[in-house]
N, C-alpha and C positions, 0 to 999 in steps of 0.2 A: 466535319467541323466538330461535332459533338464527341467523336471518337478521339480526336487529338487532344481536346480539352480533358477528357477523362483520363487519357494516358499521362497527361501532365499533372493532374491532380492526384491520381491514385497513389503514387509513391509517398507523397507528403502525408496523405491520409493514413497510409499504413504505418509510417514512422510515428505519426501523432498518436495512433491507437496503441502502438508498442510503448511509447513513453508514458501514456496515460495508464496502461496496464501495469507497467513497472512501478509507477508512482503509487498506485493503489495498493500493490503488493507490499511495497516498502512501508506505507502507512499502516497497513494491516499488521505487519510484523512488529512494528514499533508499538502499536496499541496492545498487542498480545504480551509483549515483553513488559510494558508499563503496567498492565493489569496484573501480570504475574508477580511483579515486584511489590505492588500494593498488597497482594494476597499473602506473600511471604512475610512482609513487614507486619501485617495484622496477626499472622500466626505467631511471630516472634514476640510481639507485644503481649498477646494473649497468654503465652507461656510464661512470660516474666511476671504477669499479674498472679498466676497460680502459685 
């Protein structure tokens, strides 16, 4: 009984883990791009003040 339940739950757990990992990777990439954009805008603003 436990083996059949595990076999039924395991694929959904694997796909859930994959979706969670992809979501975290996307959020991390967006955060890096966002921080880089802020960094570039600060550099540009600083250069204009000089």
